[in-house]
C-alpha positions in Angstrom: -40.1 49.7 25.8 -40.3 53.1 24.3 -37.9 56.0 24.5 -38.6 59.7 24.9 -40.0 60.9 21.6 -37.7 63.1 19.4 -36.5 65.4 18.2 -33.9 65.9 20.9 -31.6 68.8 21.2 -28.5 69.8 23.1 -28.7 72.7 25.6 -25.8 74.0 27.6 -25.9 74.4 31.3 -23.1 75.8 33.6 -21.6 72.4 34.3 -23.3 70.0 31.8 -24.7 69.7 28.3 -28.2 68.5 28.5 -29.8 66.3 25.8 -33.5 67.2 26.0 -36.7 66.5 24.2 -37.5 69.5 22.0 -41.2 69.0 22.6 -41.4 69.1 26.4 -37.8 69.8 27.4 -37.6 66.5 29.3 -33.9 65.7 30.0 -32.9 62.5 28.3 -29.3 62.6 29.6 -26.5 65.0 30.5 -22.8 65.1 29.6 -20.3 66.9 31.8 -18.5 70.1 30.9 -15.0 70.8 32.3 -13.9 74.2 33.6 -11.7 76.0 31.1 -11.7 79.6 32.3 -8.6 81.5 33.3 -10.6 83.2 35.9 -10.7 80.0 37.9 -6.9 80.0 38.3 -6.3 77.0 36.1 -3.0 76.6 34.4 -3.0 77.0 30.7 -2.3 73.2 30.1 -5.3 72.3 32.2 -7.5 74.8 30.4 -6.4 73.4 27.1 -7.1 69.8 28.2 -10.5 70.8 29.5 -11.3 72.7 26.3 -10.5 69.5 24.3 -12.6 67.4 26.7 -15.5 69.8 26.2 -15.2 69.4 22.4 -15.5 65.6 22.9 -18.4 66.1 25.3 -20.3 68.3 22.8 -19.7 65.7 20.0 -21.0 63.0 22.4 -24.1 65.0 23.2 -24.8 65.7 19.6 -24.5 62.0 18.7 -26.9 61.1 21.5 -29.4 63.9 20.5 -29.5 62.4 17.0 -30.6 59.0 18.2 -34.3 59.4 17.3 -33.5 60.6 13.8 -30.9 57.9 13.3 -33.4 55.2 14.4 -36.1 56.7 12.1 -33.8 56.7 9.2 -32.8 53.0 9.8 -36.5 52.0 10.1 -37.2 53.7 6.8 -34.3 51.9 5.1 -35.5 48.6 6.7 -39.0 49.2 5.4 -37.7 49.7 1.9 -35.5 46.6 2.0 -38.3 44.4 3.3 -40.9 45.2 0.6 -42.5 42.0 -0.3 -42.7 42.7 -4.0 -40.1 43.8 -6.5 -42.9 45.6 -8.2 -43.6 48.1 -5.4 -43.3 51.8 -6.1 -41.4 52.3 -2.8 -38.4 50.3 -3.8 -36.4 50.3 -7.0 -33.9 47.7 -8.0 -30.8 47.8 -10.2 -30.2 45.1 -12.7 -27.8 43.4 -10.3 -30.6 43.2 -7.7 -29.3 45.9 -5.4 -31.8 48.3 -3.9 -32.0 52.0 -4.8 -33.1 53.8 -1.7 -35.7 56.6 -2.3 -34.6 60.3 -2.4 -36.8 61.0 0.7 -35.1 58.2 2.8 -31.6 59.2 1.6 -32.4 62.8 2.7 -33.5 61.5 6.1 -30.3 59.5 6.4 -28.1 62.5 5.5 -29.9 64.8 7.9 -29.6 62.3 10.8 -25.8 61.8 10.1 -25.3 65.6 9.9 -27.1 66.0 13.3 -25.1 63.2 14.8 -21.8 64.7 13.7 -22.7 68.3 14.5 -22.5 69.5 10.9 
């Protein structure tokens, strides 16, 4: 089984946040938004609660949108950890046998985490 190719992004609609493929704008999933406008006659407590729910919804959508990059970063780490030879140029080892992940893979991991956390 394959998933919709990344990268994915978050796009805001009127009632939902849409996680969509950046390449063809195919919707992967949607996350609900809650009304938080005073114009709708909502009390201030309800508006505050809905505003907080929307912050959680956005964080959830950003985490979902980062899935392709997170998967790619994990595959890159796995590839370095599974190198058949300790003499390969892709993988470096410390004296204690622990693996030193390459700068490129570390950068991919950091970028995927930043996207997942909305940073």
